[in-house]
Backbone as JSON Lines, residues from 0, in Angstrom:
{"i":0,"aa":"M","n":[0.87,-1.39,0.32],"ca":[-0.2,0.1,0.27],"c":[1.18,1.62,-0.22]}
{"i":1,"aa":"K","n":[1.95,0.88,0.53],"ca":[2.77,2.51,1.23],"c":[3.63,2.64,-0.73]}
{"i":2,"aa":"Q","n":[3.84,1.52,-0.75],"ca":[4.43,1.63,-2.5],"c":[3.51,2.93,-3.46]}
{"i":3,"aa":"R","n":[2.09,2.05,-3.32],"ca":[1.35,2.15,-4.49],"c":[0.89,3.43,-3.95]}
{"i":4,"aa":"S","n":[1.17,4.17,-3.36],"ca":[0.38,5.6,-2.77],"c":[1.96,6.24,-2.83]}
{"i":5,"aa":"F","n":[2.97,5.62,-3.29],"ca":[3.85,6.67,-3.77],"c":[4.06,7.04,-4.52]}
{"i":6,"aa":"E","n":[3.77,5.84,-6.1],"ca":[4.23,5.71,-6.86],"c":[2.25,7.07,-7.26]}
{"i":7,"aa":"N","n":[1.47,7.02,-6.99],"ca":[0.36,8.22,-6.87],"c":[1.19,9.28,-6.92]}
{"i":8,"aa":"L","n":[1.66,9.3,-5.58],"ca":[2.43,10.81,-5.82],"c":[3.31,11.08,-6.73]}
{"i":9,"aa":"V","n":[3.65,10.07,-6.7],"ca":[5.32,10.14,-8.02],"c":[4.5,10.78,-9.59]}
{"i":10,"aa":"S","n":[3.5,10.39,-9.99],"ca":[2.97,10.45,-11.07],"c":[2.26,11.49,-10.88]}
{"i":11,"aa":"T","n":[1.63,11.9,-10.06],"ca":[1.1,12.89,-10.63],"c":[1.83,14.45,-10.17]}
{"i":12,"aa":"L","n":[2.77,14.12,-9.61],"ca":[4.23,15.41,-8.83],"c":[4.57,15.37,-10.51]}
{"i":13,"aa":"D","n":[4.4,14.04,-11.45],"ca":[5.47,13.73,-12.7],"c":[4.18,14.76,-13.54]}
{"i":14,"aa":"E","n":[3.42,14.71,-13.16],"ca":[2.19,15.64,-14.64],"c":[2.13,17.21,-13.74]}
{"i":15,"aa":"M","n":[2.29,16.78,-12.93],"ca":[2.9,18.45,-12.65],"c":[3.91,19.41,-13.08]}
{"i":16,"aa":"T","n":[5.07,18.97,-13.19],"ca":[5.95,19.42,-13.54],"c":[5.59,18.91,-15.32]}
{"i":17,"aa":"K","n":[5.16,18.48,-15.64],"ca":[4.72,18.52,-17.16],"c":[4.27,20.24,-17.14]}
{"i":18,"aa":"Q","n":[2.84,19.88,-16.46],"ca":[2.4,21.14,-16.5],"c":[2.79,22.54,-16.1]}
{"i":19,"aa":"Y","n":[3.93,22.61,-15.99],"ca":[4.51,23.67,-15.17],"c":[5.43,24.3,-16.3]}
{"i":20,"aa":"R","n":[5.3,23.21,-17.17],"ca":[6.97,23.26,-17.79],"c":[5.78,23.77,-18.94]}
{"i":21,"aa":"L","n":[4.61,23.72,-19.04],"ca":[4.57,24.32,-20.37],"c":[3.65,25.9,-19.99]}
{"i":22,"aa":"L","n":[4.17,25.68,-19.0],"ca":[3.18,27.09,-18.74],"c":[4.29,28.66,-18.37]}
{"i":23,"aa":"F","n":[5.29,27.63,-18.58],"ca":[6.65,28.04,-18.19],"c":[6.87,28.12,-19.98]}
{"i":24,"aa":"E","n":[6.57,27.99,-20.87],"ca":[7.03,27.5,-22.35],"c":[5.74,29.14,-22.51]}
{"i":25,"aa":"C","n":[4.86,29.16,-21.86],"ca":[3.69,29.88,-22.52],"c":[4.04,31.41,-21.88]}
{"i":26,"aa":"V","n":[4.69,31.26,-20.73],"ca":[4.75,32.7,-20.06],"c":[6.54,33.74,-20.58]}
{"i":27,"aa":"R","n":[7.03,32.67,-21.15],"ca":[8.13,32.38,-21.94],"c":[7.56,33.96,-23.46]}
{"i":28,"aa":"K","n":[6.88,32.37,-24.27],"ca":[6.13,33.24,-25.55],"c":[5.56,34.85,-25.4]}
{"i":29,"aa":"E","n":[4.76,34.65,-23.78],"ca":[3.88,36.16,-23.78],"c":[4.98,36.71,-23.55]}
{"i":30,"aa":"K","n":[6.18,36.96,-23.26],"ca":[7.27,37.65,-23.33],"c":[6.96,38.32,-24.31]}
{"i":31,"aa":"E","n":[7.64,37.23,-25.32],"ca":[7.67,38.1,-26.83],"c":[6.38,38.7,-27.61]}
{"i":32,"aa":"L","n":[5.65,38.13,-27.37],"ca":[4.58,38.79,-27.72],"c":[3.85,40.17,-27.39]}
{"i":33,"aa":"L","n":[4.16,40.37,-26.13],"ca":[4.34,41.45,-25.72],"c":[5.05,42.71,-26.31]}
{"i":34,"aa":"I","n":[6.3,42.44,-26.44],"ca":[7.51,43.78,-27.01],"c":[6.69,43.27,-28.14]}
{"i":35,"aa":"K","n":[6.65,42.54,-29.3],"ca":[5.5,42.58,-30.64],"c":[4.85,43.66,-30.36]}
{"i":36,"aa":"S","n":[3.75,43.23,-29.41],"ca":[2.33,43.88,-29.45],"c":[1.31,43.11,-30.28]}
{"i":37,"aa":"D","n":[1.45,41.76,-30.68],"ca":[0.5,41.31,-30.71],"c":[-0.11,40.57,-30.07]}
{"i":38,"aa":"I","n":[-1.69,41.58,-30.09],"ca":[-2.4,41.54,-29.51],"c":[-3.31,40.41,-29.85]}
{"i":39,"aa":"E","n":[-4.3,39.59,-30.65],"ca":[-4.83,38.88,-31.28],"c":[-4.05,37.46,-30.35]}
{"i":40,"aa":"T","n":[-2.59,37.35,-30.79],"ca":[-1.74,36.17,-30.41],"c":[-1.58,35.84,-29.1]}
{"i":41,"aa":"L","n":[-1.34,37.47,-28.3],"ca":[-1.68,37.11,-26.71],"c":[-2.37,36.39,-25.76]}
{"i":42,"aa":"N","n":[-3.72,37.23,-26.76],"ca":[-5.43,36.95,-26.35],"c":[-4.99,35.26,-26.3]}
{"i":43,"aa":"E","n":[-4.4,34.59,-27.56],"ca":[-4.68,33.43,-27.51],"c":[-4.0,32.48,-26.59]}
{"i":44,"aa":"S","n":[-2.72,32.9,-25.97],"ca":[-2.13,33.16,-25.35],"c":[-2.21,33.17,-23.64]}
{"i":45,"aa":"N","n":[-2.57,33.84,-23.91],"ca":[-3.67,33.97,-22.46],"c":[-5.04,32.65,-22.41]}
{"i":46,"aa":"A","n":[-5.47,32.45,-22.98],"ca":[-6.69,31.55,-23.0],"c":[-5.87,29.38,-22.1]}
{"i":47,"aa":"V","n":[-5.06,30.14,-23.09],"ca":[-4.45,27.97,-23.29],"c":[-3.37,28.9,-21.99]}
{"i":48,"aa":"K","n":[-2.68,29.79,-21.3],"ca":[-2.17,29.53,-19.74],"c":[-3.15,29.3,-19.33]}
{"i":49,"aa":"E","n":[-4.22,30.53,-19.4],"ca":[-5.67,29.96,-18.68],"c":[-5.7,28.11,-18.61]}
{"i":50,"aa":"R","n":[-5.69,28.04,-19.59],"ca":[-6.39,26.68,-19.44],"c":[-5.4,25.6,-18.56]}
{"i":51,"aa":"I","n":[-3.78,25.93,-18.53],"ca":[-2.9,25.13,-18.09],"c":[-3.35,25.68,-16.24]}
{"i":52,"aa":"L","n":[-3.35,26.28,-16.07],"ca":[-3.01,26.68,-14.38],"c":[-4.97,26.28,-13.67]}
{"i":53,"aa":"T","n":[-6.05,25.89,-14.71],"ca":[-6.87,24.86,-14.04],"c":[-6.47,23.4,-13.76]}
{"i":54,"aa":"Q","n":[-5.32,22.86,-14.8],"ca":[-4.77,21.88,-14.88],"c":[-4.35,21.88,-13.96]}
{"i":55,"aa":"I","n":[-3.28,22.72,-13.44],"ca":[-2.57,22.69,-11.9],"c":[-3.57,22.41,-10.7]}
{"i":56,"aa":"K","n":[-4.43,24.11,-11.21],"ca":[-5.14,23.25,-9.63],"c":[-5.92,22.08,-10.34]}
{"i":57,"aa":"N","n":[-6.33,21.32,-10.56],"ca":[-6.98,20.32,-10.55],"c":[-5.93,18.92,-9.95]}
{"i":58,"aa":"I","n":[-4.79,18.81,-10.55],"ca":[-3.61,17.88,-10.35],"c":[-3.02,17.88,-8.76]}
{"i":59,"aa":"E","n":[-2.74,19.58,-8.62],"ca":[-2.64,20.27,-7.33],"c":[-3.26,19.18,-6.25]}
{"i":60,"aa":"S","n":[-5.05,19.17,-6.22],"ca":[-6.21,18.71,-5.52],"c":[-5.53,17.27,-5.1]}
{"i":61,"aa":"Q","n":[-5.46,16.77,-6.35],"ca":[-4.63,15.34,-6.19],"c":[-3.59,15.06,-5.68]}
{"i":62,"aa":"R","n":[-2.42,15.73,-5.67],"ca":[-1.51,15.96,-4.93],"c":[-1.19,15.62,-3.72]}
{"i":63,"aa":"V","n":[-2.3,17.14,-3.3],"ca":[-2.65,17.46,-1.85],"c":[-2.76,15.84,-1.33]}
{"i":64,"aa":"H","n":[-4.12,15.11,-2.15],"ca":[-4.42,13.66,-1.62],"c":[-4.06,12.82,-1.57]}
{"i":65,"aa":"S","n":[-2.76,12.65,-2.33],"ca":[-1.44,11.9,-2.72],"c":[-0.69,11.36,-1.24]}
{"i":66,"aa":"A","n":[-0.2,13.23,-1.29],"ca":[0.83,13.31,-0.3],"c":[0.09,13.36,1.39]}
{"i":67,"aa":"K","n":[-0.94,13.68,1.34],"ca":[-2.27,13.06,3.09],"c":[-1.93,11.93,2.86]}
{"i":68,"aa":"E","n":[-2.63,11.02,2.35],"ca":[-2.33,9.73,2.43],"c":[-0.69,8.65,2.47]}
{"i":69,"aa":"L","n":[0.72,8.96,1.71],"ca":[1.46,8.47,1.9],"c":[1.94,9.62,3.14]}
{"i":70,"aa":"A","n":[1.68,11.05,3.51],"ca":[2.07,11.54,4.97],"c":[1.67,10.18,6.37]}
{"i":71,"aa":"Q","n":[0.69,9.18,6.33],"ca":[-0.18,9.13,7.36],"c":[0.82,7.68,7.27]}
{"i":72,"aa":"L","n":[1.13,7.12,6.2],"ca":[1.65,5.74,5.89],"c":[2.69,5.44,6.66]}
{"i":73,"aa":"A","n":[4.2,6.88,6.17],"ca":[5.51,7.46,6.87],"c":[4.51,8.09,7.8]}
{"i":74,"aa":"G","n":[4.04,8.14,8.25],"ca":[3.79,8.96,9.91],"c":[4.64,10.37,10.16]}
{"i":75,"aa":"A","n":[4.06,10.95,9.58],"ca":[4.45,12.53,8.59],"c":[2.97,13.7,9.02]}
{"i":76,"aa":"N","n":[3.24,14.75,8.39],"ca":[2.27,14.96,8.97],"c":[1.37,15.75,7.97]}
{"i":77,"aa":"T","n":[0.03,14.93,8.58],"ca":[-0.94,14.83,8.2],"c":[-1.73,15.81,7.44]}
{"i":78,"aa":"T","n":[-1.54,16.91,8.52],"ca":[-2.99,17.93,7.96],"c":[-1.99,19.15,7.32]}
{"i":79,"aa":"E","n":[-0.55,19.3,7.16],"ca":[-0.6,19.81,6.18],"c":[0.95,18.74,5.79]}
{"i":80,"aa":"P","n":[0.73,18.26,4.52],"ca":[2.19,17.49,4.39],"c":[3.0,18.16,3.15]}
{"i":81,"aa":"R","n":[4.25,18.48,3.95],"ca":[5.21,19.29,3.0],"c":[6.69,18.06,2.37]}
{"i":82,"aa":"L","n":[6.07,18.08,1.14],"ca":[7.13,17.01,0.41],"c":[8.37,16.41,0.88]}
{"i":83,"aa":"L","n":[9.06,17.62,0.7],"ca":[10.5,17.5,2.02],"c":[10.11,16.19,3.05]}
{"i":84,"aa":"D","n":[9.08,16.31,3.9],"ca":[8.9,15.89,5.6],"c":[8.84,14.89,4.73]}
{"i":85,"aa":"I","n":[7.55,14.2,4.22],"ca":[7.79,13.03,2.94],"c":[8.63,11.91,3.0]}
{"i":86,"aa":"A","n":[9.45,12.54,2.72],"ca":[10.57,12.31,2.36],"c":[12.03,12.42,2.99]}
{"i":87,"aa":"Q","n":[12.17,12.66,3.84],"ca":[13.04,12.13,4.88],"c":[12.44,11.08,5.28]}
{"i":88,"aa":"K","n":[10.96,11.13,5.58],"ca":[10.59,10.46,6.98],"c":[10.81,8.69,5.79]}
{"i":89,"aa":"I","n":[10.73,8.76,4.45],"ca":[11.21,7.57,3.2],"c":[12.59,6.89,3.71]}
{"i":90,"aa":"G","n":[12.84,8.3,3.41],"ca":[14.71,7.86,2.82],"c":[14.32,6.84,1.89]}
{"i":91,"aa":"G","n":[15.75,6.97,1.79],"ca":[16.03,5.83,0.79],"c":[16.3,6.52,-0.65]}
{"i":92,"aa":"T","n":[15.89,5.58,-1.33],"ca":[16.03,6.37,-3.02],"c":[14.71,6.61,-3.01]}
{"i":93,"aa":"D","n":[13.53,6.03,-2.67],"ca":[12.22,7.18,-2.51],"c":[12.35,8.57,-2.03]}
{"i":94,"aa":"G","n":[12.79,8.44,-1.6],"ca":[13.5,10.35,-0.22],"c":[13.78,10.7,-1.48]}
{"i":95,"aa":"D","n":[14.96,10.23,-1.93],"ca":[15.85,11.13,-2.6],"c":[15.44,11.83,-4.21]}
{"i":96,"aa":"K","n":[13.88,10.39,-4.5],"ca":[13.19,11.04,-5.52],"c":[12.12,12.51,-5.19]}
{"i":97,"aa":"L","n":[11.52,11.96,-4.13],"ca":[10.55,12.42,-3.63],"c":[11.37,14.53,-3.52]}
{"i":98,"aa":"K","n":[12.76,14.01,-2.77],"ca":[13.38,15.6,-3.13],"c":[14.46,16.45,-4.28]}
{"i":99,"aa":"S","n":[14.38,15.52,-5.62],"ca":[14.98,15.82,-6.14],"c":[13.85,16.73,-6.59]}
{"i":100,"aa":"M","n":[12.17,16.49,-7.21],"ca":[11.03,16.73,-7.47],"c":[10.48,17.63,-7.09]}
{"i":101,"aa":"H","n":[10.8,17.29,-5.73],"ca":[10.74,18.76,-5.19],"c":[11.23,19.83,-5.62]}
{"i":102,"aa":"S","n":[12.39,19.86,-5.76],"ca":[13.62,21.31,-6.4],"c":[13.56,21.32,-7.55]}
{"i":103,"aa":"A","n":[13.46,20.04,-8.03],"ca":[12.48,20.75,-10.13],"c":[11.66,21.64,-9.47]}
{"i":104,"aa":"L","n":[10.16,21.07,-8.85],"ca":[8.88,21.91,-8.75],"c":[9.62,23.62,-8.42]}
{"i":105,"aa":"E","n":[10.63,23.72,-7.33],"ca":[10.26,24.66,-6.9],"c":[11.39,25.47,-7.92]}
{"i":106,"aa":"L","n":[12.36,24.82,-8.73],"ca":[13.19,25.63,-9.52],"c":[12.24,25.9,-11.05]}
{"i":107,"aa":"L","n":[11.23,25.35,-10.89],"ca":[10.06,25.96,-12.02],"c":[9.39,26.82,-12.17]}
{"i":108,"aa":"T","n":[8.34,27.33,-11.07],"ca":[7.88,28.35,-10.26],"c":[8.88,29.52,-9.77]}
{"i":109,"aa":"N","n":[9.87,29.1,-8.94],"ca":[10.47,29.83,-9.11],"c":[11.27,30.87,-10.45]}
{"i":110,"aa":"R","n":[11.4,30.55,-11.33],"ca":[11.89,31.27,-13.42],"c":[10.17,31.58,-13.3]}
{"i":111,"aa":"L","n":[9.54,30.9,-13.03],"ca":[8.02,31.05,-13.84],"c":[7.61,33.11,-12.96]}
{"i":112,"aa":"L","n":[7.66,32.91,-11.91],"ca":[7.33,33.92,-10.73],"c":[8.03,35.39,-11.31]}
{"i":113,"aa":"E","n":[9.34,34.58,-11.55],"ca":[10.71,36.14,-12.73],"c":[10.24,36.22,-13.82]}
{"i":114,"aa":"F","n":[10.04,35.12,-14.61],"ca":[9.27,35.39,-15.94],"c":[7.63,36.12,-15.7]}
{"i":115,"aa":"N","n":[7.47,36.24,-14.64],"ca":[5.68,36.86,-14.89],"c":[6.0,38.34,-14.01]}
{"i":116,"aa":"K","n":[6.75,38.7,-13.81],"ca":[7.27,39.73,-13.02],"c":[7.83,41.11,-14.26]}
{"i":117,"aa":"E","n":[8.92,40.16,-15.63],"ca":[9.42,40.03,-16.11],"c":[8.09,41.25,-17.45]}
{"i":118,"aa":"N","n":[6.83,40.14,-17.39],"ca":[5.87,40.14,-18.29],"c":[4.58,41.14,-17.75]}
{"i":119,"aa":"A","n":[5.31,41.66,-16.95],"ca":[4.2,42.38,-16.34],"c":[4.84,43.61,-16.47]}
{"i":120,"aa":"A","n":[6.07,44.27,-16.4],"ca":[7.02,44.78,-15.68],"c":[6.89,45.37,-18.0]}
{"i":121,"aa":"Y","n":[6.46,44.64,-18.68],"ca":[6.43,45.18,-20.01],"c":[5.43,45.46,-20.44]}
{"i":122,"aa":"A","n":[3.92,44.82,-19.73],"ca":[2.91,44.98,-20.25],"c":[2.06,46.25,-19.74]}
{"i":123,"aa":"E","n":[3.27,46.5,-18.28],"ca":[2.72,48.2,-17.1],"c":[3.46,49.32,-18.38]}
{"i":124,"aa":"S","n":[4.42,48.86,-18.69],"ca":[4.74,49.74,-19.45],"c":[4.12,50.24,-21.52]}
{"i":125,"aa":"A","n":[4.24,49.63,-21.25],"ca":[2.94,49.34,-22.98],"c":[1.7,49.6,-22.68]}
{"i":126,"aa":"L","n":[1.17,50.19,-21.36],"ca":[0.09,50.66,-20.97],"c":[0.04,52.61,-20.27]}
{"i":127,"aa":"N","n":[1.2,52.7,-20.29],"ca":[1.35,53.81,-19.95],"c":[1.79,54.47,-21.63]}
{"i":128,"aa":"T","n":[2.58,53.55,-22.03],"ca":[2.91,54.21,-23.78],"c":[1.77,54.29,-23.6]}
{"i":129,"aa":"V","n":[0.35,53.15,-24.6],"ca":[-0.57,53.68,-25.02],"c":[-2.01,55.0,-23.96]}
{"i":130,"aa":"N","n":[-1.79,54.38,-23.18],"ca":[-3.07,55.94,-22.17],"c":[-2.19,57.29,-21.96]}
{"i":131,"aa":"S","n":[-0.28,57.4,-21.98],"ca":[0.27,58.33,-22.88],"c":[-0.23,59.16,-24.6]}
{"i":132,"aa":"A","n":[-0.75,58.49,-24.98],"ca":[-1.13,58.24,-26.42],"c":[-2.4,58.4,-26.85]}
{"i":133,"aa":"M","n":[-3.69,58.14,-25.77],"ca":[-4.75,58.45,-25.5],"c":[-4.59,60.03,-24.37]}
{"i":134,"aa":"D","n":[-3.89,60.4,-24.29],"ca":[-4.85,61.48,-23.65],"c":[-4.02,62.63,-24.44]}
{"i":135,"aa":"N","n":[-2.78,62.61,-25.61],"ca":[-2.12,63.46,-26.74],"c":[-3.39,63.73,-27.73]}
{"i":136,"aa":"I","n":[-3.65,61.82,-27.62],"ca":[-5.26,62.41,-29.16],"c":[-6.05,63.61,-28.44]}
{"i":137,"aa":"K","n":[-6.21,63.37,-27.31],"ca":[-7.66,63.21,-26.81],"c":[-6.97,65.05,-26.62]}
{"i":138,"aa":"E","n":[-6.82,65.43,-26.44],"ca":[-5.78,67.24,-26.22],"c":[-6.12,67.13,-27.52]}
{"i":139,"aa":"T","n":[-5.62,66.99,-28.98],"ca":[-5.91,67.4,-29.75],"c":[-7.02,67.87,-30.64]}
{"i":140,"aa":"L","n":[-7.11,66.56,-30.58],"ca":[-9.16,66.81,-30.18],"c":[-10.1,67.62,-29.92]}
{"i":141,"aa":"M","n":[-9.28,68.21,-28.52],"ca":[-10.38,68.89,-27.8],"c":[-10.34,70.04,-27.81]}
{"i":142,"aa":"G","n":[-8.74,70.56,-28.42],"ca":[-8.6,72.28,-28.75],"c":[-7.82,72.17,-27.33]}
{"i":143,"aa":"Q","n":[-7.96,73.17,-27.43],"ca":[-7.77,74.39,-26.29],"c":[-9.42,74.49,-25.13]}
{"i":144,"aa":"K","n":[-8.93,74.21,-23.68],"ca":[-9.99,74.53,-22.84],"c":[-10.53,75.84,-22.63]}
{"i":145,"aa":"T","n":[-12.27,75.52,-22.77],"ca":[-12.88,77.63,-22.07],"c":[-12.12,78.63,-21.44]}
{"i":146,"aa":"Y","n":[-12.0,77.46,-20.47],"ca":[-10.98,78.35,-19.26],"c":[-9.21,78.0,-19.05]}
{"i":147,"aa":"Q","n":[-8.8,78.9,-19.4],"ca":[-7.44,78.79,-18.7],"c":[-6.7,79.78,-17.91]}
{"i":148,"aa":"K","n":[-6.42,79.44,-17.61],"ca":[-5.26,80.17,-16.5],"c":[-4.35,80.78,-16.96]}
{"i":149,"aa":"K","n":[-5.1,82.54,-16.88],"ca":[-4.12,83.15,-17.07],"c":[-3.12,84.05,-16.26]}
{"i":150,"aa":"G","n":[-4.2,84.55,-15.56],"ca":[-3.63,85.9,-14.53],"c":[-2.63,84.66,-13.88]}
{"i":151,"aa":"A","n":[-2.15,86.17,-12.73],"ca":[-1.6,85.78,-11.12],"c":[-1.84,86.58,-10.64]}
{"i":152,"aa":"Y","n":[-1.03,86.73,-9.01],"ca":[-1.93,87.71,-8.02],"c":[-0.34,88.23,-8.21]}
{"i":153,"aa":"Q","n":[-0.18,89.62,-8.2],"ca":[1.16,89.25,-8.43],"c":[1.74,90.11,-6.45]}
{"i":154,"aa":"Q","n":[2.93,89.49,-6.55],"ca":[3.03,89.69,-5.02],"c":[3.96,90.85,-4.51]}
{"i":155,"aa":"G","n":[4.65,91.52,-4.45],"ca":[5.48,92.43,-3.37],"c":[3.94,94.11,-3.98]}
{"i":156,"aa":"Y","n":[4.1,94.86,-3.19],"ca":[3.62,95.53,-3.52],"c":[2.27,95.94,-2.49]}
{"i":157,"aa":"D","n":[2.72,95.61,-1.12],"ca":[2.08,94.98,-0.58],"c":[1.02,96.08,0.02]}
{"i":158,"aa":"K","n":[1.8,97.17,0.38],"ca":[1.7,98.08,1.17],"c":[1.24,99.21,0.88]}
{"i":159,"aa":"S","n":[0.59,100.13,1.55],"ca":[-0.81,101.14,0.66],"c":[0.56,102.07,0.41]}
{"i":160,"aa":"G","n":[-0.83,102.25,-0.96],"ca":[0.08,104.06,-0.62],"c":[1.43,103.65,-1.72]}
{"i":161,"aa":"H","n":[1.11,102.39,-2.73],"ca":[2.4,102.58,-3.71],"c":[1.63,103.07,-4.98]}
{"i":162,"aa":"L","n":[2.86,103.28,-5.79],"ca":[2.93,104.25,-6.73],"c":[2.11,103.27,-8.08]}
{"i":163,"aa":"V","n":[0.83,103.27,-9.73],"ca":[1.37,102.5,-10.26],"c":[1.51,103.45,-11.49]}
{"i":164,"aa":"R","n":[1.99,104.41,-11.41],"ca":[2.54,105.37,-12.86],"c":[3.28,106.56,-11.98]}
{"i":165,"aa":"K","n":[4.66,106.71,-12.62],"ca":[4.51,108.32,-12.73],"c":[4.34,109.43,-12.85]}
{"i":166,"aa":"E","n":[3.85,108.92,-14.05],"ca":[3.08,110.05,-14.39],"c":[2.09,111.57,-12.81]}
{"i":167,"aa":"A","n":[2.75,112.42,-14.0],"ca":[1.8,113.82,-13.47],"c":[1.54,114.41,-13.81]}
């Protein structure tokens, strides 16, 4: 039973790793699309990314279930099963395999976060550029404002009796 639970967890982690790699590839392509400003392909890429994220959420629930089952059999914490804790309790080659899978997933998620931050910066920059262009177009179409600030309060001469003109 313990071996079957271990194999279920490993197959779930393998599937999760595949999905994270697909997501990483999608995010990498998204960066290129943001630079090219290819909106149609970017929308398609976002739809693919959403499907991958949905699959990852489904796999995550399977992973949690498999991890709880194996944690119970290994004598690890079952309320919040941690992959490294389970690997330590199991030990041997199976434990090493879980540790290597954990490090691979951790590396993938860190790279995903890094790429996603870069993409967010590109998207923010593109939005700022578009907003500036829209403001310029709006100013051009609207023309001058009806009420402009032309006059200003003159500082100084706040004492009574100052001369306005020197003609007499």
